[in-house]
N, CA and C of each residue as an Amber inpcrd file, in Angstrom:
protein
   327
   9.3530000 -25.0800000  -5.2700000   9.3430000 -23.8640000  -5.9720000
  10.3750000 -22.8050000  -5.3250000  11.1970000 -22.1310000  -6.1020000
  12.1000000 -21.1240000  -5.5250000  11.1080000 -19.9950000  -5.1200000
  12.0320000 -19.2610000  -4.2250000  11.2710000 -18.0280000  -3.5810000
  10.7780000 -17.0360000  -4.7690000  11.5720000 -16.7790000  -5.8120000
  11.1560000 -15.8440000  -6.7450000  10.0590000 -16.4240000  -7.5970000
  10.0510000 -17.6810000  -7.8340000   9.0970000 -18.1830000  -8.5060000
   7.7040000 -18.1150000  -7.8310000   7.6980000 -18.3740000  -6.5140000
   6.6000000 -18.2460000  -5.5910000   6.1880000 -16.8010000  -5.5510000
   6.9710000 -15.7170000  -5.5580000   6.5800000 -14.4500000  -5.5210000
   6.1370000 -13.9480000  -6.9760000   6.5780000 -14.3380000  -8.0040000
   6.0040000 -14.1290000  -9.2520000   4.6320000 -14.7730000  -9.4100000
   4.3870000 -15.9050000  -8.8740000   3.0960000 -16.6220000  -9.0840000
   2.1380000 -15.8490000  -8.2410000   2.6420000 -15.4340000  -7.0190000
   1.6630000 -14.5390000  -6.2030000   1.1580000 -13.3080000  -6.9320000
   2.2640000 -12.7440000  -7.4690000   2.0530000 -11.3390000  -8.0850000
   0.8780000 -11.4510000  -9.2290000   1.1050000 -12.4730000 -10.1570000
   0.2780000 -12.8080000 -11.4030000  -1.1600000 -13.1700000 -10.8400000
  -1.1810000 -13.8390000  -9.9320000  -2.4270000 -14.3240000  -9.3870000
  -3.2340000 -13.0310000  -8.7850000  -2.4380000 -12.2010000  -7.9820000
  -3.0330000 -10.9560000  -7.4170000  -3.6550000 -10.1200000  -8.6430000
  -2.6860000 -10.0320000  -9.6770000  -3.0210000  -9.0900000 -10.8080000
  -4.2940000  -9.6330000 -11.5250000  -4.4350000 -10.9730000 -11.5860000
  -5.6390000 -11.6110000 -12.1270000  -6.8750000 -11.3100000 -11.3040000
  -6.7100000 -11.3350000  -9.9470000  -7.8480000 -10.9800000  -9.1470000
  -8.2250000  -9.5200000  -9.2100000  -7.2680000  -8.6830000  -9.4960000
  -7.5410000  -7.1790000  -9.4960000  -7.8700000  -6.6790000 -10.9370000
  -7.9900000  -7.5850000 -11.8280000  -8.3900000  -7.1320000 -13.1030000
  -7.1020000  -6.5340000 -13.8220000  -6.0160000  -7.1160000 -13.4820000
  -4.8120000  -6.6320000 -14.1770000  -4.0720000  -5.2860000 -13.7010000
  -4.7350000  -4.7780000 -12.5750000  -4.2300000  -3.5690000 -11.9950000
  -3.2020000  -3.5260000 -10.8460000  -1.9140000  -3.2270000 -11.2080000
  -0.7710000  -3.2380000 -10.2240000  -1.0200000  -1.9580000  -9.1870000
  -1.9420000  -1.8490000  -8.5980000  -2.2240000  -0.4700000  -7.7620000
  -2.8070000  -1.1560000  -6.1480000  -2.6420000  -0.3800000  -5.3430000
  -3.3210000  -0.7390000  -4.1050000  -4.6540000  -0.7020000  -4.1920000
  -5.6420000  -1.7400000  -3.6450000  -6.9160000  -1.8820000  -3.9040000
  -7.7350000  -0.6320000  -3.1630000  -7.0700000  -0.2230000  -2.0570000
  -7.7590000   0.8740000  -1.3500000  -7.3570000   2.4140000  -1.7010000
  -6.1930000   2.7270000  -1.8910000  -5.7880000   4.0340000  -2.1950000
  -5.5220000   4.3220000  -3.5790000  -5.3900000   3.1370000  -4.3870000
  -4.9810000   3.1210000  -5.9250000  -3.5660000   3.6490000  -6.1280000
  -2.6490000   3.7340000  -5.1150000  -1.3800000   3.9960000  -5.4690000
  -0.6090000   2.8870000  -6.2880000   0.0520000   3.1070000  -7.1080000
   1.2220000   2.3870000  -7.7050000   2.3960000   1.9500000  -6.9170000
   3.1150000   0.9810000  -7.1710000   4.2340000   0.7370000  -6.4930000
   5.2770000   1.9860000  -6.2580000   5.4200000   2.6450000  -7.5330000
   6.5660000   3.8640000  -7.5580000   5.8310000   4.9680000  -6.6430000
   4.5050000   5.0730000  -6.6360000   3.9960000   6.0790000  -5.6630000
   4.1880000   5.7850000  -4.2410000   3.9420000   4.4180000  -3.9540000
   4.2110000   4.1190000  -2.5240000   5.6140000   4.2890000  -2.0890000
   6.6180000   3.9770000  -2.9530000   7.9340000   4.1590000  -2.6150000
   8.2560000   5.6660000  -2.5320000   7.6620000   6.5450000  -3.3760000
   7.8750000   7.9920000  -3.2100000   7.3850000   8.4910000  -1.9010000
   6.0980000   7.9160000  -1.3890000   5.4260000   8.2500000  -0.1140000
   6.5700000   8.0860000   0.9140000   7.2590000   7.1830000   0.8540000
   8.2960000   6.8030000   1.9780000   9.6130000   7.3140000   1.6320000
   9.7180000   8.2740000   0.6630000  10.9150000   8.9450000   0.3700000
  12.0780000   8.2570000  -0.4610000  11.3580000   7.3990000  -1.3230000
  12.5200000   6.6880000  -2.1660000  11.9670000   6.7300000  -3.6560000
  13.0820000   6.8330000  -4.5550000  12.6600000   6.7150000  -6.1710000
  12.1140000   5.3430000  -6.4870000  11.8380000   5.0860000  -7.7710000
  11.5090000   3.9090000  -8.1810000  12.6100000   2.8140000  -8.1310000
  13.8430000   3.3500000  -7.9810000  14.9580000   2.3590000  -7.9440000
  15.2780000   2.0600000  -6.5460000  14.6640000   2.4650000  -5.5070000
  14.9000000   2.3190000  -4.1060000  15.9310000   3.3400000  -3.5140000
  16.2720000   4.4070000  -4.2980000  17.3710000   5.3560000  -3.6980000
  16.6590000   6.3840000  -2.8050000  17.0660000   6.7650000  -1.6850000
  16.4900000   7.8610000  -0.9660000  16.4800000   9.1460000  -1.8010000
  15.3160000   9.7710000  -1.9700000  15.3400000  10.9670000  -2.8260000
  15.7070000  12.2340000  -2.1010000  15.8700000  12.3640000  -0.7990000
  16.5220000  13.4760000   0.0350000  17.6970000  13.0890000   0.5940000
  18.3980000  12.2070000   0.2080000  19.6340000  11.5920000   0.8610000
  20.6050000  12.8330000   1.1160000  20.8940000  13.4710000   0.0910000
  21.8020000  14.5400000  -0.1620000  21.3830000  15.8200000   0.9600000
  20.1020000  16.1280000   0.9690000  19.7410000  17.0270000   1.8030000
  19.9100000  16.8540000   3.3070000  19.7470000  15.6050000   3.6790000
  19.9080000  15.1750000   5.0880000  21.1950000  14.6130000   5.2570000
  21.9910000  14.5370000   4.5000000  23.3880000  14.0700000   4.6120000
  23.4140000  12.3520000   4.8890000  22.5020000  11.7660000   4.3050000
  22.4660000  10.3210000   4.3300000  23.2480000   9.5120000   3.2680000
  23.9310000   8.5250000   3.4970000  24.6220000   7.7720000   2.8250000
  24.3860000   6.2270000   2.7740000  24.1870000   5.9290000   1.5030000
  23.8630000   4.3520000   1.3860000  22.6880000   4.0600000   1.9370000
  21.6650000   4.8120000   1.8350000  20.3870000   4.5640000   2.3060000
  19.4740000   4.1040000   1.0420000  19.1860000   2.8480000   1.0290000
  18.4030000   2.4020000  -0.0170000  17.0820000   1.6050000   0.3640000
  16.2300000   1.2880000  -0.5500000  15.0070000   0.4440000  -0.0900000
  15.4540000  -0.7370000  -0.6830000  16.2240000  -1.6530000   0.2130000
  16.7170000  -2.9310000  -0.4440000  15.4840000  -3.8940000  -1.1020000
  14.5170000  -4.1470000  -0.2830000  13.3830000  -5.0990000  -0.8480000
  12.3030000  -4.2050000  -1.0320000  11.9250000  -4.4170000  -2.3210000
  10.9170000  -3.4430000  -2.9330000   9.3590000  -3.9870000  -2.6450000
   9.1620000  -4.5870000  -1.5590000   7.8850000  -5.1200000  -1.1500000
   7.0900000  -3.8460000  -0.5820000   6.5570000  -3.0880000  -1.6250000
   5.5870000  -1.8680000  -1.1010000   4.1340000  -2.1620000  -1.2000000
   4.0300000  -3.2450000  -1.9560000   2.6970000  -3.8030000  -2.1360000
   2.6140000  -5.2550000  -1.7770000   1.6680000  -5.5120000  -1.0980000
   1.6020000  -7.0340000  -0.7900000   0.4370000  -7.6450000  -1.8010000
   0.8290000  -8.8450000  -2.3430000   0.0060000  -9.5050000  -3.3180000
  -0.6490000 -10.8320000  -2.7040000  -0.4620000 -10.9550000  -1.3520000
  -1.0980000 -12.1550000  -0.8340000  -2.4330000 -12.0130000  -0.3850000
  -3.0270000 -10.7610000  -0.3980000  -4.4430000 -10.5860000   0.0640000
  -5.3200000 -10.9130000  -1.1520000  -6.7280000 -10.8310000  -0.9050000
  -7.5650000 -10.9670000  -2.0660000  -7.3350000  -9.8830000  -3.1450000
  -6.9520000  -8.6000000  -2.8090000  -6.5530000  -7.6140000  -3.6550000
  -5.0540000  -6.9880000  -3.1280000  -4.3980000  -6.5370000  -4.1870000
  -3.1330000  -5.8800000  -3.6240000  -3.2850000  -4.8100000  -2.7390000
  -2.5140000  -4.7430000  -1.6610000  -2.6700000  -3.7390000  -0.5650000
  -1.3040000  -3.1590000  -0.3490000  -1.1890000  -1.8380000  -0.2560000
   0.0910000  -1.0990000  -0.0140000   0.5150000  -0.9400000   1.3310000
   1.7560000  -0.6980000   1.4990000   2.4580000  -0.3730000   2.8840000
   1.8560000   0.7310000   3.5890000   1.4830000   1.8510000   2.7720000
   0.7020000   3.0190000   3.5410000  -0.3370000   2.4480000   4.0660000
  -1.3720000   2.0190000   3.2980000  -2.6520000   1.5290000   4.0100000
  -2.5160000   0.4270000   5.0540000  -1.6000000  -0.3130000   4.8780000
  -1.3920000  -1.4090000   6.0070000  -0.9810000  -0.5830000   7.2660000
  -0.1130000   0.2910000   7.2170000   0.3400000   1.2200000   8.2880000
  -0.9660000   1.9500000   8.8960000  -1.6190000   2.5530000   7.9730000
  -2.9210000   3.3140000   8.5000000  -3.7020000   2.3830000   9.2820000
  -4.0810000   1.2470000   8.6280000  -4.8990000   0.2520000   9.2960000
  -4.2190000  -0.1030000  10.7210000  -3.0750000  -0.3490000  10.7530000
  -2.3340000  -0.8370000  12.0690000  -2.8110000   0.3870000  12.9460000
  -2.3620000   1.6270000  12.6680000  -2.5190000   2.7220000  13.5530000
  -4.0280000   2.9430000  14.0780000  -5.0700000   2.8050000  13.2080000
  -6.3230000   2.7900000  13.5000000  -6.7550000   1.7610000  14.5900000
  -6.1340000   0.5500000  14.2820000  -6.4780000  -0.5520000  15.2730000
  -5.9290000  -0.3110000  16.5380000  -4.4090000   0.1130000  16.5530000
  -3.8330000   0.4430000  17.7910000  -4.4340000   1.4490000  18.8170000
  -5.1380000   2.3390000  18.1400000  -5.8670000   3.2230000  18.8040000
  -7.2880000   2.8000000  19.3070000  -7.5500000   1.5520000  19.0500000
  -8.8200000   1.0120000  19.3890000  -9.9180000   1.4990000  18.6270000
  -9.6890000   1.9700000  17.3570000 -10.7680000   2.6910000  16.5600000
 -11.3970000   1.7770000  15.5540000 -11.2670000   0.3340000  15.6680000
 -11.8000000  -0.4250000  14.5730000 -13.2520000  -0.3160000  14.3700000
 -14.0970000  -0.0990000  15.3940000 -15.3710000   0.1180000  15.4480000
 -15.8590000   1.3920000  14.7140000 -14.9600000   2.4020000  14.8730000
 -15.1230000   3.6260000  14.2330000 -14.9300000   3.5570000  12.8040000
 -13.8240000   2.8140000  12.3060000 -13.5620000   2.7820000  10.9920000
 -14.7560000   1.9310000  10.1920000 -15.3500000   0.9580000  10.9140000
 -16.3960000   0.2180000  10.2590000 -17.5890000   1.2770000  10.2170000
 -17.7960000   2.1080000  11.1870000 -18.9650000   3.0220000  11.0450000
 -18.7100000   4.1120000  10.0020000 -17.4650000   4.5820000   9.8320000
 -17.1600000   5.4280000   8.7290000 -17.4430000   4.9280000   7.3570000
 -16.8940000   3.5710000   7.1540000 -17.2200000   2.7850000   5.9220000
 -18.8340000   2.8370000   5.6640000 -19.5100000   2.4640000   6.7110000
 -20.9780000   2.4520000   6.8050000 -21.5130000   3.7770000   6.2650000
 -21.0490000   4.7690000   6.7480000 -21.4260000   6.1270000   6.4500000
 -21.1840000   6.5120000   4.9160000 -20.0030000   6.1600000   4.5340000
 -19.5790000   6.3220000   3.1830000 -20.4100000   5.5660000   2.2120000
 -20.8030000   4.4450000   2.5890000 -21.5580000   3.6330000   1.6880000
 -23.1280000   4.0090000   1.7540000 -23.6990000   4.3220000   2.7750000
 -25.2190000   4.4100000   3.0270000 -25.5600000   6.0850000   3.0640000
 -24.6970000   6.8470000   3.3070000 -24.9610000   8.3200000   3.6370000
 -24.1460000   9.2610000   2.8350000 -23.9260000   8.8190000   1.5690000
 -23.0960000   9.7700000   0.6660000 -23.5620000  11.1820000   0.5490000
 -24.9410000  11.1320000   0.2980000 -25.4820000  12.5690000   0.2620000
 -25.3130000  13.3860000   1.4480000 -25.3880000  12.9200000   2.5500000
 -25.1440000  13.7440000   3.7600000 -23.7280000  14.1360000   3.8430000
 -22.8410000  13.2570000   3.5740000 -21.3190000  13.5500000   3.6270000
 -20.8410000  14.4970000   2.5690000 -21.5850000  14.4340000   1.3830000
 -21.0420000  15.1870000   0.2670000 -22.2850000  15.9010000  -0.3860000
 -22.7460000  17.0990000   0.4390000 -24.0420000  17.8620000   0.0460000
 -23.6730000  18.6210000  -1.1450000
């Protein structure tokens, strides 16, 4: 199978798993919103290039969502998780998730 065929297959399979939603499972950002977060428009052009005097800055490969997981995950959430883990805060993250699940009324009075 060609690379493009493999990527499309992964994309369609991920969309099937996520109920047809092309958004990050965690933050719900669409691909265009992820690109915007990193300072690029939907076509991969830097949105502030003129302001900062940048030339020929483009987002060549538009893989801002990974479709290889059980659900689509965006690059922003991946970087956030890597930062949390690099700080040794994995256990804290799990505790925060537990609080969100089990103590909603205390967190949001």
